[in-house]
All heavy atoms as an XYZ file, in Angstrom:
842
protein
N       8.750      4.894    -13.840
C       7.457      4.968    -13.115
C       6.576      5.836    -13.914
O       7.008      6.972    -14.487
C       7.645      5.472    -11.768
C       6.332      5.393    -10.994
S       6.711      5.857     -9.232
C       8.076      4.927     -8.771
N       5.340      5.555    -14.003
C       4.292      6.327    -14.834
C       3.016      6.309    -14.136
O       2.757      5.791    -13.108
C       4.253      5.772    -16.283
C       3.800      4.342    -16.321
O       3.398      3.689    -15.314
O       3.877      3.721    -17.380
N       1.994      6.894    -14.793
C       0.638      7.040    -14.430
C       0.060      5.566    -14.020
O      -0.631      5.421    -13.148
C      -0.253      7.566    -15.448
C      -0.079      9.165    -15.683
C      -0.954      9.598    -16.667
C      -2.200     10.191    -16.194
N      -2.954     10.962    -17.163
N       0.453      4.574    -14.968
C      -0.029      3.272    -14.574
C       0.478      2.667    -13.203
O      -0.457      2.059    -12.602
C       0.370      2.284    -15.664
C      -0.469      2.429    -16.995
O      -1.519      2.804    -16.895
N       0.285      2.260    -18.025
N       1.619      2.905    -12.840
C       2.079      2.585    -11.496
C       1.129      3.185    -10.531
O       0.816      2.449     -9.523
C       3.653      2.934    -11.437
C       4.072      2.558     -9.935
C       4.510      1.315     -9.775
C       4.142      3.467     -8.926
C       5.006      0.975     -8.459
C       4.381      3.181     -7.645
C       4.943      1.812     -7.473
N       0.934      4.376    -10.543
C       0.268      5.072     -9.454
C      -1.208      4.612     -9.470
O      -1.758      4.216     -8.310
C       0.209      6.558     -9.667
C       1.600      7.068     -9.341
C      -0.773      7.262     -8.767
C       1.908      8.546     -9.732
N      -1.819      4.477    -10.485
C      -3.398      4.057    -10.519
C      -3.416      2.551    -10.111
O      -4.331      2.261     -9.271
C      -4.004      4.141    -11.862
C      -3.471      3.396    -12.941
C      -4.389      3.723    -14.269
C      -4.153      2.524    -15.280
N      -5.061      2.584    -16.478
N      -2.427      1.749    -10.512
C      -2.419      0.394    -10.168
C      -2.102      0.098     -8.611
O      -2.596     -0.659     -7.879
C      -1.344     -0.488    -10.904
C      -1.985     -0.660    -12.324
C      -0.826     -1.248    -13.257
O       0.229     -1.626    -12.782
O      -1.175     -1.341    -14.502
N      -1.343      1.008     -8.082
C      -0.770      0.941     -6.704
C      -1.974      1.362     -5.785
O      -2.206      0.818     -4.765
C       0.459      1.874     -6.422
C       0.989      1.729     -5.017
C       1.527      0.421     -4.710
N       2.703      0.110     -5.343
C       3.741     -0.504     -4.964
N       3.577     -1.280     -3.896
N       4.652     -0.670     -5.661
N      -2.713      2.411     -6.316
C      -3.978      2.886     -5.528
C      -4.851      1.776     -5.301
O      -5.334      1.452     -4.239
C      -4.619      3.933     -6.241
C      -4.400      5.362     -5.571
C      -3.083      5.902     -5.776
C      -5.401      6.140     -5.073
C      -2.886      7.171     -5.042
C      -5.185      7.438     -4.505
C      -3.904      7.921     -4.530
O      -3.573      9.162     -3.936
N      -5.144      1.069     -6.460
C      -6.118     -0.072     -6.487
C      -5.656     -1.307     -5.693
O      -6.473     -1.835     -4.857
C      -6.317     -0.567     -7.996
N      -4.396     -1.606     -5.745
C      -3.819     -2.675     -5.008
C      -3.985     -2.418     -3.534
O      -4.388     -3.427     -2.771
C      -2.404     -2.854     -5.408
C      -1.753     -4.222     -4.771
C      -0.461     -4.438     -5.331
C      -0.512     -5.301     -6.426
N       0.854     -5.735     -6.965
N      -3.517     -1.322     -2.993
C      -3.573     -0.987     -1.687
C      -5.043     -0.856     -1.153
O      -5.363     -1.417     -0.058
C      -2.939      0.483     -1.391
C      -1.335      0.299     -1.576
C      -3.176      0.831      0.110
C      -0.598      1.446     -1.651
N      -5.881     -0.226     -1.918
C      -7.349     -0.131     -1.544
C      -7.992     -1.471     -1.427
O      -8.683     -1.749     -0.520
C      -8.121      0.715     -2.565
C      -9.593      0.757     -2.334
C     -10.164      1.541     -3.256
N     -10.273      1.091     -4.597
C     -11.002      0.099     -4.946
N     -11.799     -0.494     -4.130
N     -10.950     -0.403     -6.321
N      -7.734     -2.292     -2.360
C      -8.396     -3.743     -2.383
C      -7.730     -4.601     -1.429
O      -8.436     -5.515     -0.737
C      -8.121     -4.482     -3.819
C      -8.914     -3.707     -4.940
C      -8.473     -4.243     -6.241
C     -10.431     -3.884     -4.693
N      -6.602     -4.391     -1.021
C      -5.880     -5.153      0.132
C      -6.620     -4.861      1.487
O      -6.634     -5.628      2.371
C      -4.374     -4.756      0.225
N      -7.236     -3.608      1.544
C      -7.898     -3.265      2.694
C      -9.387     -3.506      2.576
O     -10.264     -3.111      3.451
C      -7.690     -1.765      3.021
C      -6.444     -1.653      3.685
N      -5.268     -1.337      2.963
C      -6.042     -1.602      5.074
C      -4.219     -1.206      3.725
N      -4.538     -1.386      5.039
N      -9.803     -4.008      1.427
C     -11.151     -4.327      1.240
C     -12.218     -3.289      1.553
O     -13.263     -3.305      2.118
C     -11.572     -5.584      2.023
C     -12.802     -6.253      1.562
O     -13.088     -6.260      0.463
N     -13.646     -6.846      2.486
N     -11.860     -2.099      0.948
C     -12.616     -0.873      1.032
C     -13.049     -0.480     -0.406
O     -12.161     -0.580     -1.402
C     -11.942      0.220      1.729
C     -12.876      1.452      1.977
C     -10.622      0.630      1.014
C     -12.314      2.495      2.885
N     -14.367      0.049     -0.607
C     -14.740      0.393     -1.893
C     -14.134      1.737     -2.223
O     -13.764      2.549     -1.418
C     -16.274      0.450     -1.952
O     -16.794      1.727     -1.302
N     -14.013      2.016     -3.575
C     -13.519      3.305     -4.054
C     -14.297      4.362     -3.626
O     -13.779      5.437     -3.280
C     -13.370      3.247     -5.639
N     -15.636      4.224     -3.620
C     -16.582      5.231     -3.180
C     -16.330      5.585     -1.714
O     -16.327      6.790     -1.286
C     -18.098      4.895     -3.383
C     -19.055      5.827     -3.087
C     -20.444      5.497     -3.295
N     -21.418      6.482     -3.159
C     -21.878      6.851     -1.995
N     -21.421      6.444     -0.933
N     -22.780      7.829     -1.929
N     -16.318      4.510     -0.893
C     -16.126      4.750      0.551
C     -14.885      5.398      0.858
O     -14.777      6.431      1.678
C     -16.242      3.506      1.271
C     -16.090      3.638      2.863
C     -16.236      2.346      3.674
C     -16.019      2.669      5.060
N     -16.281      1.529      5.953
N     -13.724      5.021      0.163
C     -12.443      5.637      0.473
C     -12.410      7.080      0.028
O     -11.902      8.000      0.732
C     -11.375      4.854     -0.372
C      -9.976      5.450     -0.197
C      -9.488      5.491      1.160
C      -8.901      4.564     -1.014
N     -13.081      7.374     -1.132
C     -13.142      8.793     -1.559
C     -13.943      9.699     -0.513
O     -13.283     10.654     -0.157
C     -14.051      8.833     -2.953
O     -13.469      8.163     -3.859
N     -14.880      9.097      0.052
C     -15.685      9.834      1.005
C     -14.829      9.939      2.317
O     -14.722     11.058      3.023
C     -16.999      9.264      1.289
C     -17.874      9.348      0.188
C     -19.335      8.416      0.488
C     -18.276     10.732     -0.227
N     -14.102      8.944      2.763
C     -13.230      8.972      3.894
C     -12.104      9.961      3.803
O     -11.693     10.557      4.832
C     -12.716      7.650      4.235
C     -13.633      6.476      4.608
C     -14.010      6.538      6.027
O     -13.142      6.858      6.822
O     -15.124      6.096      6.339
N     -11.625     10.166      2.546
C     -10.466     11.108      2.367
C     -11.083     12.625      2.143
O     -10.311     13.398      1.848
C      -9.809     10.771      1.148
C      -9.011      9.406      1.213
C      -8.248      9.026     -0.022
C      -7.934      9.498      2.413
N     -12.495     12.727      2.333
C     -13.107     13.920      2.062
C     -13.114     14.470      0.699
O     -13.085     15.693      0.465
N     -13.287     13.588     -0.268
C     -13.275     13.951     -1.664
C     -14.751     13.502     -2.304
O     -15.401     12.881     -1.563
C     -12.272     13.132     -2.414
C     -10.746     13.462     -1.936
C     -10.407     14.905     -2.213
O     -10.780     15.522     -3.147
N      -9.564     15.500     -1.326
N     -14.856     13.926     -3.521
C     -16.027     13.522     -4.168
C     -16.146     11.935     -4.339
O     -15.155     11.256     -4.223
C     -16.136     14.095     -5.635
O     -15.267     13.469     -6.440
N     -17.232     11.422     -4.520
C     -17.557      9.923     -4.547
C     -16.753      9.307     -5.656
O     -16.458      8.223     -5.634
C     -19.062      9.627     -4.759
O     -19.473     10.178     -5.856
C     -19.900     10.164     -3.390
N     -16.419     10.112     -6.787
C     -15.649      9.439     -7.873
C     -14.144      9.640     -7.837
O     -13.439      9.224     -8.799
C     -16.251     10.067     -9.178
C     -17.699      9.709     -9.416
C     -17.745      8.196     -9.656
O     -17.017      7.562    -10.260
O     -18.719      7.667     -9.022
N     -13.708     10.387     -6.863
C     -12.244     10.641     -6.678
C     -11.221      9.484     -6.918
O     -10.393      9.496     -7.827
C     -11.966     11.306     -5.322
C     -10.482     11.695     -5.003
C      -9.779     12.619     -5.676
C      -9.863     10.931     -4.080
C      -8.481     12.907     -5.351
C      -8.478     11.278     -3.807
C      -7.877     12.221     -4.500
O      -6.585     12.527     -4.204
N     -11.433      8.419     -6.181
C     -10.646      7.247     -6.337
C     -10.818      6.458     -7.555
O      -9.804      6.167     -8.170
C     -10.677      6.229     -4.975
C     -10.311      6.981     -3.720
C     -10.062      4.992     -5.283
C      -8.906      7.330     -3.732
N     -12.058      6.351     -8.051
C     -12.237      5.786     -9.253
C     -11.621      6.476    -10.441
O     -10.985      5.873    -11.375
C     -13.808      5.739     -9.721
C     -14.433      4.482     -9.134
O     -13.851      3.436     -8.980
N     -15.680      4.522     -8.767
N     -11.412      7.834    -10.382
C     -10.874      8.660    -11.415
C      -9.415      8.421    -11.462
O      -8.707      8.373    -12.484
C     -11.270     10.102    -11.368
C     -12.690     10.428    -11.532
C     -13.016     11.921    -11.365
O     -12.269     12.591    -10.653
N     -14.107     12.285    -11.817
N      -8.768      8.188    -10.342
C      -7.374      7.984    -10.207
C      -7.171      6.593    -10.776
O      -6.242      6.379    -11.624
C      -6.828      8.132     -8.678
C      -6.910      9.648     -8.290
C      -5.414      7.513     -8.654
C      -6.635      9.861     -6.885
N      -7.832      5.639    -10.238
C      -7.706      4.189    -10.657
C      -7.919      3.974    -12.097
O      -7.397      2.909    -12.662
C      -8.515      3.228     -9.767
C      -7.882      3.227     -8.351
C      -8.677      2.379     -7.503
O      -9.681      1.521     -7.969
O      -8.396      2.289     -6.203
N      -8.819      4.708    -12.758
C      -9.047      4.721    -14.167
C      -8.126      5.457    -14.995
O      -8.220      5.516    -16.195
C     -10.462      4.948    -14.375
C     -11.521      4.004    -13.870
O     -11.202      2.807    -13.815
N     -12.660      4.564    -13.514
N      -7.196      6.149    -14.396
C      -6.272      7.081    -15.090
C      -6.787      8.345    -15.621
O      -6.121      9.049    -16.423
N      -7.920      8.705    -15.277
C      -8.548     10.126    -15.733
C      -7.971     11.166    -14.975
O      -7.930     12.305    -15.475
C     -10.101     10.095    -15.411
C     -10.715      9.040    -16.403
C     -12.244      8.987    -16.134
C     -12.819      7.910    -17.048
N     -14.311      7.791    -16.751
N      -7.456     11.000    -13.722
C      -6.865     12.024    -12.894
C      -5.714     11.363    -11.993
O      -5.813     10.321    -11.879
C      -7.908     12.617    -11.866
C      -8.901     13.573    -12.523
O      -8.477     14.456    -13.455
N     -10.008     13.500    -12.124
N      -4.797     12.298    -11.688
C      -3.723     11.989    -10.862
C      -3.873     12.650     -9.482
O      -4.345     13.815     -9.460
C      -2.407     12.424    -11.491
C      -1.932     11.450    -12.659
S      -1.208      9.909    -12.066
C      -2.671      8.780    -12.128
N      -3.519     12.028     -8.426
C      -3.584     12.740     -7.102
C      -2.570     13.847     -6.977
O      -1.538     13.781     -7.583
C      -3.349     11.613     -6.166
C      -2.435     10.668     -6.898
C      -2.840     10.675     -8.311
N      -2.977     14.761     -6.279
C      -2.040     15.793     -6.014
C      -0.967     15.258     -4.896
O      -1.254     14.215     -4.379
C      -2.695     17.125     -5.283
O      -3.291     16.813     -4.089
N       0.076     16.007     -4.619
C       0.976     15.515     -3.542
C       0.166     15.434     -2.222
O       0.299     14.472     -1.444
C       2.140     16.432     -3.445
C       3.029     16.123     -2.212
C       2.959     16.457     -4.692
N      -0.755     16.439     -1.969
C      -1.331     16.364     -0.728
C      -2.384     15.235     -0.743
O      -2.549     14.479      0.278
C      -2.241     17.716     -0.545
C      -3.004     17.739      0.856
C      -3.841     18.975      0.948
O      -3.546     19.925      0.169
O      -4.457     19.136      2.064
N      -2.977     14.924     -1.902
C      -3.804     13.790     -2.062
C      -3.188     12.519     -1.800
O      -3.670     11.712     -1.111
N      -2.009     12.344     -2.340
C      -1.189     11.133     -2.207
C      -0.781     10.991     -0.732
O      -0.871      9.888     -0.252
C       0.086     11.182     -3.102
C       1.028      9.992     -2.916
C       0.195      8.661     -3.335
C       2.163     10.103     -3.852
N      -0.327     11.995      0.010
C      -0.133     12.069      1.308
C      -1.257     11.521      2.200
O      -1.032     10.766      3.126
C       0.467     13.366      1.888
C       1.886     13.694      1.306
S       2.363     15.444      1.702
C       1.955     15.677      3.335
N      -2.424     12.085      2.033
C      -3.653     11.683      2.684
C      -3.893     10.264      2.446
O      -4.386      9.531      3.360
C      -4.765     12.554      2.172
C      -4.724     14.065      2.590
O      -4.025     14.272      3.601
N      -5.540     14.887      1.883
N      -3.750      9.774      1.188
C      -3.984      8.315      0.853
C      -3.042      7.477      1.704
O      -3.355      6.384      2.369
C      -3.806      8.100     -0.568
C      -3.951      6.650     -0.983
C      -5.282      6.183     -1.430
C      -2.960      5.804     -1.139
C      -5.459      4.845     -1.764
C      -3.031      4.452     -1.596
C      -4.316      4.028     -1.882
N      -1.718      7.870      1.771
C      -0.741      7.066      2.487
C      -1.053      7.177      3.882
O      -1.035      6.164      4.711
C       0.514      7.530      2.191
S       1.292      7.132      0.489
N      -1.314      8.169      4.479
C      -1.681      8.419      5.972
C      -2.788      7.514      6.292
O      -2.883      6.937      7.342
C      -1.937      9.777      6.299
C      -0.532     10.715      6.279
O       0.395     10.178      6.464
N      -0.763     12.059      6.164
N      -3.878      7.495      5.367
C      -5.130      6.726      5.629
C      -4.734      5.282      5.926
O      -5.211      4.577      6.761
C      -6.195      6.917      4.573
C      -7.472      6.267      4.796
C      -8.444      6.855      5.417
C      -7.667      4.986      4.263
C      -9.611      6.173      5.717
C      -8.701      4.301      4.534
C      -9.863      4.914      5.229
O     -11.019      4.201      5.455
N      -3.783      4.768      5.042
C      -3.577      3.379      5.102
C      -2.209      3.154      6.000
O      -1.716      2.024      5.978
C      -3.273      2.797      3.764
C      -4.578      2.588      2.991
C      -4.876      3.456      1.913
C      -5.520      1.878      3.435
C      -6.051      3.322      1.216
C      -6.686      1.743      2.759
C      -7.014      2.543      1.560
N      -1.746      4.154      6.549
C      -0.535      4.074      7.470
C       0.613      3.513      6.741
O       1.328      2.544      7.299
C      -0.925      3.149      8.715
C       0.086      3.457      9.828
O       0.638      4.530      9.994
N       0.217      2.479     10.686
N       0.920      4.027      5.675
C       2.167      3.600      4.907
C       2.874      4.935      4.535
O       2.173      6.028      4.370
C       1.926      2.743      3.671
C       1.043      3.414      2.599
C       1.219      1.407      3.919
C       0.955      2.890      1.296
N       4.138      4.822      4.398
C       4.991      6.051      4.034
C       4.831      6.158      2.479
O       4.439      5.273      1.743
C       6.341      5.905      4.479
O       7.084      4.907      3.569
N       5.202      7.406      1.962
C       5.281      7.673      0.575
C       6.326      6.725     -0.059
O       6.142      6.345     -1.152
C       5.303      9.113      0.207
C       4.019      9.849      0.500
S       4.061     11.721      0.248
C       4.324     11.606     -1.530
N       7.385      6.504      0.734
C       8.454      5.630      0.266
C       7.954      4.320     -0.028
O       8.277      3.661     -1.048
N       7.191      3.664      0.876
C       6.533      2.389      0.781
C       5.548      2.376     -0.503
O       5.575      1.490     -1.259
C       5.808      1.905      1.990
C       6.682      1.700      3.141
C       5.927      1.556      4.486
O       4.967      2.298      4.671
O       6.384      0.644      5.247
N       4.878      3.449     -0.641
C       3.986      3.682     -1.822
C       4.757      3.494     -3.091
O       4.435      2.672     -3.965
C       3.290      4.859     -1.726
C       2.279      5.093     -2.867
C       0.920      4.659     -2.770
C       2.621      5.641     -4.098
C       0.024      4.832     -3.912
C       1.700      5.769     -5.211
C       0.467      5.403     -5.000
N       5.861      4.203     -3.166
C       6.645      4.317     -4.429
C       7.688      3.093     -4.663
O       8.213      3.112     -5.751
C       7.256      5.579     -4.680
C       6.261      6.656     -4.972
C       5.870      7.699     -4.136
C       5.761      6.740     -6.374
C       5.065      8.592     -4.372
C       4.850      7.714     -6.633
C       4.478      8.735     -5.727
N       7.994      2.337     -3.575
C       8.870      1.343     -3.627
C       8.441      0.183     -4.674
O       7.541     -0.617     -4.290
C       9.135      0.575     -2.359
C      10.218     -0.430     -2.365
C      11.520      0.024     -3.047
O      12.167      0.907     -2.648
O      11.907     -0.627     -4.081
N       8.948      0.183     -5.946
C       8.580     -0.636     -6.905
C       8.909     -2.135     -6.530
O       8.190     -3.115     -7.152
C       9.376     -0.357     -8.280
C       8.740      0.956     -9.001
C       9.324      1.249    -10.047
O       9.012      0.593    -11.063
O      10.209      2.156    -10.119
N       9.846     -2.322     -5.621
C      10.152     -3.747     -5.231
C       9.143     -4.323     -4.424
O       9.002     -5.614     -4.256
C      11.433     -3.689     -4.502
C      12.504     -4.654     -4.887
C      13.780     -4.450     -4.018
O      14.017     -3.512     -3.187
N      14.706     -5.347     -4.173
N       8.330     -3.566     -3.810
C       7.332     -4.047     -2.906
C       5.978     -4.215     -3.750
O       5.200     -3.403     -3.970
C       6.964     -2.975     -1.753
C       8.058     -2.948     -0.763
C       8.086     -1.758      0.123
C       9.172     -3.649     -0.726
C       8.938     -1.639      1.070
C      10.154     -3.453      0.144
C      10.066     -2.535      1.081
N       5.781     -5.502     -4.028
C       4.512     -5.782     -4.815
C       3.302     -5.832     -4.021
O       2.237     -5.538     -4.532
C       4.666     -7.267     -5.439
C       5.756     -7.312     -6.507
O       5.916     -6.315     -7.272
N       6.339     -8.440     -6.684
N       3.467     -5.978     -2.731
C       2.391     -6.101     -1.754
C       2.669     -5.125     -0.618
O       2.855     -5.658      0.562
C       2.074     -7.405     -1.273
C       1.724     -8.363     -2.477
C       2.887     -9.179     -2.919
C       0.666     -8.529     -3.048
C       2.631    -10.056     -4.037
C       0.405     -9.347     -4.194
C       1.313    -10.097     -4.682
N       2.718     -3.826     -0.821
C       3.154     -2.875      0.306
C       2.379     -2.966      1.601
O       2.830     -2.814      2.649
C       2.942     -1.549     -0.368
C       2.008     -1.682     -1.431
C       2.156     -3.130     -1.868
N       1.008     -3.200      1.468
C       0.181     -3.418      2.759
C       0.688     -4.714      3.466
O       0.844     -4.588      4.781
C      -1.247     -3.451      2.336
C      -2.157     -3.767      3.538
C      -1.657     -2.108      1.667
N       0.764     -5.705      2.746
C       1.157     -6.997      3.424
C       2.582     -6.853      4.094
O       2.836     -7.353      5.184
C       1.013     -8.212      2.497
C      -0.485     -8.456      2.164
C      -0.991     -7.455      0.953
O      -0.371     -6.553      0.596
O      -2.096     -7.843      0.637
N       3.417     -6.286      3.271
C       4.796     -6.016      3.718
C       4.919     -5.231      5.068
O       5.651     -5.662      5.921
C       5.705     -5.480      2.686
C       6.020     -6.357      1.467
C       6.368     -5.704      0.390
C       5.715     -7.587      1.529
C       6.850     -6.466     -0.712
C       6.021     -8.410      0.304
C       6.545     -7.858     -0.792
O       6.838     -8.561     -2.004
N       4.171     -4.212      5.091
C       4.117     -3.347      6.371
C       3.649     -4.107      7.549
O       4.153     -3.980      8.591
C       3.245     -2.162      6.045
N       2.675     -4.944      7.294
C       2.180     -5.820      8.416
C       3.041     -6.871      8.884
O       3.315     -7.088      9.976
C       0.658     -6.418      7.971
N       3.758     -7.384      8.000
C       4.910     -8.336      8.321
C       5.798     -7.773      9.088
O       6.353     -8.239     10.050
C       5.407     -9.112      7.102
C       4.359    -10.046      6.485
C       6.651     -9.904      7.333
C       4.608    -10.586      5.106
N       6.353     -6.531      8.620
C       7.495     -5.836      9.289
C       7.009     -5.405     10.657
O       7.737     -5.496     11.659
C       7.927     -4.643      8.490
C       8.626     -5.098      7.102
C       8.719     -3.633      9.204
C       8.925     -4.001      6.243
N       5.745     -4.983     10.801
C       5.245     -4.695     12.109
C       5.360     -5.880     13.139
O       5.776     -5.667     14.225
C       3.845     -4.145     11.998
C       3.210     -3.616     13.259
C       1.686     -3.166     13.217
O       1.416     -2.637     12.022
O       1.075     -3.353     14.148
N       4.965     -6.978     12.530
C       5.140     -8.154     13.390
C       6.558     -8.563     13.850
O       6.922     -8.987     14.842
C       4.307     -9.382     12.820
C       2.825     -9.196     12.782
C       2.227     -9.044     14.123
O       2.693     -9.650     15.158
O       1.349     -8.106     14.267
N       7.388     -8.362     12.799
C       8.805     -8.750     12.948
C       9.516     -7.841     13.952
O      10.345     -8.207     14.824
C       9.610     -8.555     11.580
C       9.385     -9.753     10.512
C       9.929     -9.415      9.179
C       9.862    -11.128     10.990
N       8.988     -6.661     13.981
C       9.652     -5.705     15.046
C       9.265     -6.035     16.404
O       9.960     -5.462     17.308
C       9.111     -4.293     14.696
C       9.947     -3.581     13.485
O      11.013     -3.929     13.281
N       9.195     -2.745     12.782
N       8.456     -6.925     16.653
C       7.998     -7.406     17.990
C       8.909     -8.641     18.394
O       8.818     -8.950     19.598
C       6.638     -7.825     17.962
C       5.678     -6.607     17.747
C       4.172     -7.244     17.583
C       3.320     -6.160     17.242
N       1.828     -6.756     16.980
N       9.702     -9.154     17.438
C      10.383    -10.356     17.817
C      11.891     -9.988     18.209
O      12.419     -9.017     17.722
C      10.377    -11.244     16.514
C       9.043    -11.645     16.256
S       9.015    -12.581     14.697
C       7.316    -12.837     14.523
N      12.484    -11.104     18.722
C      13.963    -10.903     19.095
C      14.804    -11.398     17.858
O      14.241    -12.034     16.800
C      14.373    -11.701     20.231
C      14.089    -13.149     20.160
O      14.321    -13.777     19.116
O      13.740    -13.765     21.182
N      16.037    -11.074     17.766
C      16.878    -11.567     16.665
C      16.986    -12.871     16.283
O      17.053    -13.377     15.138
C      18.411    -10.937     16.968
N      16.974    -13.825     17.297
C      16.991    -15.208     17.091
C      15.719    -15.689     16.317
O      15.874    -16.486     15.433
C      17.177    -16.017     18.475
C      18.541    -15.718     19.060
C      17.007    -17.553     18.163
C      18.633    -16.193     20.459
N      14.569    -15.177     16.723
C      13.348    -15.571     16.074
C      13.197    -14.985     14.604
O      12.948    -15.661     13.692
C      12.051    -14.969     16.811
O      12.226    -15.480     18.269
C      10.914    -15.439     16.357
N      13.822    -13.861     14.400
C      13.861    -13.210     13.147
C      14.765    -14.054     12.222
O      14.492    -14.345     11.030
C      14.210    -11.857     13.194
C      13.221    -10.984     13.724
C      14.675    -11.340     11.791
C      13.473     -9.475     14.077
N      15.862    -14.628     12.651
C      16.752    -15.381     11.901
C      16.124    -16.702     11.730
O      16.109    -17.283     10.459
C      18.169    -15.635     12.645
C      19.046    -16.486     11.846
C      20.468    -16.535     12.519
C      21.328    -17.334     11.667
N      22.538    -17.519     12.176
N      15.350    -17.259     12.415
C      14.662    -18.540     12.148
C      13.634    -18.332     11.124
O      13.410    -19.163     10.215
C      13.942    -19.074     13.501
C      14.854    -19.527     14.419
C      14.327    -19.879     15.740
O      13.174    -19.271     16.175
N      14.803    -20.692     16.649
N      12.857    -17.249     11.109
C      11.883    -16.853     10.138
C      12.464    -16.672      8.785
O      12.100    -17.190      7.799
C      11.006    -15.767     10.546
C      10.138    -15.991     11.773
C      10.197    -15.183      9.376
C       9.384    -14.982     12.345
N      13.733    -15.972      8.804
C      14.555    -15.927      7.505
C      14.811    -17.208      6.970
O      14.710    -17.476      5.742
C      15.669    -15.009      7.748
C      16.523    -14.834      6.645
C      16.134    -14.143      5.473
C      17.739    -15.400      6.621
C      17.090    -14.058      4.380
C      18.599    -15.246      5.637
C      18.297    -14.615      4.461
O      19.148    -14.434      3.372
N      15.310    -18.093      7.717
C      15.669    -19.402      7.303
C      14.615    -20.139      6.689
O      14.678    -20.895      5.746
C      16.440    -20.205      8.312
C      17.832    -19.586      8.775
C      18.763    -19.417      7.648
O      18.816    -20.362      6.767
O      19.553    -18.391      7.639
N      13.392    -20.088      7.423
C      12.145    -20.678      6.932
C      11.882    -20.133      5.558
O      11.383    -20.890      4.619
C      11.096    -20.521      7.954
C       9.658    -20.960      7.643
C       9.733    -22.527      7.506
C       8.755    -20.671      8.538
N      11.866    -18.939      5.346
C      11.555    -18.184      4.166
C      12.386    -18.717      3.067
O      11.968    -18.926      1.893
C      11.562    -16.764      4.209
C      10.486    -16.062      5.053
C      10.818    -14.538      5.216
C       9.041    -16.249      4.362
N      13.747    -18.842      3.376
C      14.600    -19.380      2.264
C      14.231    -20.796      1.927
O      14.236    -21.141      0.816
C      16.046    -19.316      2.755
C      16.471    -17.807      2.884
C      17.964    -17.729      3.170
C      18.819    -18.689      3.938
N      20.133    -18.470      4.370
N      13.904    -21.574      2.971
C      13.492    -22.941      2.613
C      12.131    -22.944      1.814
O      12.084    -23.817      0.803
C      13.180    -23.719      3.976
O      14.537    -23.657      4.661
C      12.814    -25.221      3.686
N      11.200    -22.144      2.019
C       9.876    -22.194      1.265
C      10.221    -21.784     -0.139
O       9.577    -22.329     -1.047
C       8.952    -21.171      2.049
C       8.528    -21.792      3.370
C       7.779    -20.890      1.075
C       7.750    -20.839      4.193
N      11.005    -20.790     -0.374
C      11.264    -20.328     -1.572
C      12.245    -21.000     -2.505
O      12.462    -20.757     -3.705
C      11.800    -18.738     -1.521
C      10.627    -17.826     -1.192
O       9.617    -18.085     -1.550
N      11.013    -16.881     -0.347
N      12.654    -22.181     -2.096
C      13.546    -23.005     -2.850
C      12.808    -23.825     -3.873
O      11.756    -24.198     -3.895
C      14.452    -24.069     -1.913
C      15.378    -23.339     -1.295
C      16.442    -24.303     -0.639
N      17.432    -23.496      0.233
C      17.745    -23.750      1.424
N      17.217    -24.801      1.972
N      18.587    -22.952      2.065
């Protein structure tokens, strides 16, 4: 994992929520260029900054850093919906996913 992963993950999560870098910077209580600087690789977030970013989007730091999750925002939303279902329905969805991916 390197700087590219972090800057790309910031952009991917931000864009998935359709929020501008400027607006997100302000929402996080930072200067207007804060997110742009991270996404352009000019700066790296502090641990506190990363925690604030994750809290803002309601994802864990584990989800942020999980390289297997190409779409962490979407995965979190799917998991939230799956948690509302019973085991039989989840199994049916799993079988459907296997069929789609063949």
